[in-house]
N, C-alpha and C positions, 0 to 999 in steps of 0.2 A: 320315842315318837318317830313316826316314820317322815319320809321326805315330803310326801303328799300334804300332811297336816301342818308342817313346818313352814311351808313356801307362802310367801306373801303373794296377794293378787298382783298380776302384771299391770303396770301403769298403762292406761290407755293412751293410745297415739295422740288423741285431741289434747290430753292433758301434758303430754311431753311438748307438744307443739305450741300450746297456750304458754307454758312456761319459759319456753325460748323466745317467744315473741315478747313477754313481759321483760325478760332480761335484756332483748334488743333495745327496747323502748326506754329502759333505765340508762342505758349507755348514751341515748341521745345521737346516734349516728345515723343520718337520714339515708345514706347509701345502703348500709347494713339493713336498715328497717325495710326499705324497699325490696331487697333481696330475700329478706325472711317473709314478707307478705306474699311474694311470688311463691316461696316454699310452701307456705300455708295454703294458699288456693291450689297450688298444683297438687297436693296430697288429696285435697278434697275430691279433685277428679277421678282419683282413683278409689273411691268409696266403695266399689264392689267387693273389696277384699277385706272390709271390715264388718264387725258385728253391727246389728242395728242400731244399738245403743250408741256405739261409738260413731258410726255414720251420722248420726243426729247431732252429736256434739261437735263433730268435724263440719256439718252443715252449718251450726250457729258460729263456730271459730272462723269459718270462710266468710260468712256474713260480716263479721267483726272486723276481719282483716280488708275485706273490700271497702267497707266503711271508713277504716282508718286510711286506707289508699286515698280515697275521695277527699277526706279531711286535709291529709299533708298536701295533696295537691292544691287544694284552695288555699291553704296557708303558703305555699311557695309561690302561687300565682297572685298573692296579696288579696285574694278575695275574702279573706278571713284573717284576724288578728290573733287567733288563738286556735288550738287543735280542737274543733269542734267535737263535742261528744266524748272527749277522753275519760271523764270520770265513768261514765257508763261503760266504755270500752275496757277500762282497766277492771272495773267491778267484774265483768264477765269473764275476762281473761284470768282473774284470781280465782273465780269460781271454777271455772273448767281446768285450771291448772292444779288446785290445791284441795278440791272438793269434788273430783269427777264422779262419785257415786250416785 
């Protein structure tokens, strides 16, 4: 078997970022979560260097990150008693992280 046929497809950047964001959320550290949300949104701004499919997934991931940021802000400012939309965010992050095809 030659090297080209035995290689696994490379994990898209969007999947790596989604998995990293999930892990950060699981740890529950608000400071680290804020930094991770910044990182996700920053990479989306560099979308020109990604394939169109990966760019689309990064756009979705960036939207999830932005919405999560707003939910965290509302929670911190006591305008909400829970992290709004967290189930939908987790579903989308899991989908992007573990089923990126």
